C-alpha positions, 0 to 999 in steps of 0.5 A: 172332472178328469175321466179315463180318456183324459189320463190315457190321452197324454200317451196318445194311444192313437198316434204313437209314443212320446219322446222321453222328455215329453213322457217324463213331463206327462208322468209328472202331471199324473203324479200331481193329479194323484197327490191332489185332493182338491177338485179345482186344483185337479182341473187346473193341472189337467188343463196344463197337461192338455195344453202341453200334450197338444204342443208335444204332438209334433214330437210324436212318431206315427205308427201303423198296426199293433203298437205296444205302449208302456203305461204306468200302473199308477194311471190305472190305479188312479182311474179306478179310485179317483175318477168321478165316473167310477166313484158311484160304483162301490164294488171293486169288480164293477169298477175294474170292468168299467175301466176295461170298457173305457180302455176298449173304447180308447185303444180300439183293439180286440176285446179278448186281447185287452182282457188278456192283458188286463187280467193279471193287473185286475187280479193283482189289484184286487188281491192287494186292495183286499189285503189292505182292507180297502184303505187308500193310504195303506194301499199306496204305502204298502204297494209303492214299488208295484204302483210305479211298475210298467204294463203293456196295453195293445192298440189296433190303429188304422192301416191307412197311412196318415196324410202326406205319406207316400207308398201303397196302402197296407193291406190286411193279412187276409187280403194279402196274396199267398206270397205276401202271407208266406213272407210275413209268416216266415220268421214264425215258421222258422223259429217256432215249432209246428206243434206250438203254432197249431196249439196257439191257433187253437187257443186263439180261435177259442179266445175269439169265441170260435169254439167249433173251429178250435175243436176242428184244429184240435181234432185234425192234429190228432187224426194222423195218430188216431188213424195209425193206432187203428191200423195196429191190432190189440196190444196182446196180439203181438210179441217183440224181442231183440231177434224177432217180432210176430203177431197172431194171424187171427188178430191181424186178419181181424184188424185188416178186415175191420179196416177194409169194411169201414172203408166199404161201409156204403157198399154193404148198405146195398147188400142183403142180410144173407150176403153180409153173413157169407163174405169171403176175403181172399189173401195171398201169403208167403215168406222170403229172406233179405240181407242187410248191413249189420249194425253196431248193436250187441245181442244178449246171445253172441250167436245172434246176428241181424245180417239176414231178415226172414219174413212171412207176410200176406196181402188181401186180394179180393172181398166177395160174396159166396155167389161170386159178387166182387165187393172190393179188389186190390188194384195193385196186388204186387205193391207193398201198400197192402202188405201185412207182416206176420213174423220177422226174424233175424235168422239165416235162410235154410230149408229147415227154417223155411219149412218151419215157417210154412208149418207155423203159418199153415197151423194158424190158418187151420185154426182161423175163425170168421171175422165179425165186423160191426158197422154203423148201420146196426148190422154185423158182417161175417167174413171168412178168410182164404189164404193162398200160398202163392208168394214164393220164389223157386228156392222157397218152393224147393224147400216146401216140397223137399226138392234137393236139386234146383235142376229138378221140377218141384211139381213133378220131380223130373229133370231135363234128362227125365 
């Protein structure tokens, strides 16, 4: 009796595809096999098909790597219903699983790829088979157009060329050099978005059974966004309009302290309980104005302008205990790397604006509370903040001390003429 291997061997899943005329002749044999009920007649037709298949091998084109072959749905239908190897099995699900196992042995491709390719066929076949009350003649009549459709079955062939072929041996992707890998994946990187490639890699790892690696890929893509969100204070701490943006000083200091203490988690393990409850974080703060090109945007108030940006900010400098033990120190205090903004306004710098900004920040400094930071070890830190007004130029200092002349010292009030 004919088995699944006999039917599919006419398409030669190991060597390549037949020429069009050979393909049509083999398809003719399949139709005869399906239409014939007598076992003896089937054996004769199968023998003729095998003989024709051996003669047709000289027309076959050798193929290397992943070869997608076009196979008639009717072949799979015949394998499920008429094969003697499947006939003792009554349940349709087991028959389909048995068919999948045979195709896996023939195609030599990865199991998850073959399962994915056959999933739609199996579900459609089962639905149509149950809809016709498991009657073969009714099934063939109602689904005649579906049975002559086309599906795609993959096959992993040998990467070693056939005898007589010249050239180097073709290495697998993992054995190739970095330069070769870049060349092979160039069209993917140019035509497909990086997010789609990452998601495809995640799904491919999960389908192959490597769930842990799939979760790692998923977490890696979310880490930058998650880290950025942790840098922001809570949503109710800041306010943004068309002309200014500000954040509460207490909230931005708490967030800065929390992020810094997370980084120094191992350092605090060697500190005593008293030192953890009496920490001091020293900052410098100040304000200044900057000019920029005006953009073509309209404000609700025609008097508003974005030609000048007035900003107040602070920079953390040192974290220490009350006894003076330094736990962390900013190695680049003049760099904007650790700079944290308090308020930004589109406003021209004047003495009144500068004094109002200084009063606004100093009022919040007076109301500051200690920051409480919970750590993984089960203990809490209490950090007191100390802000020093040292980020200022001569113009800011004159405005802060009400010094009218730039020729007069803003500390002692004297000039060069005494």
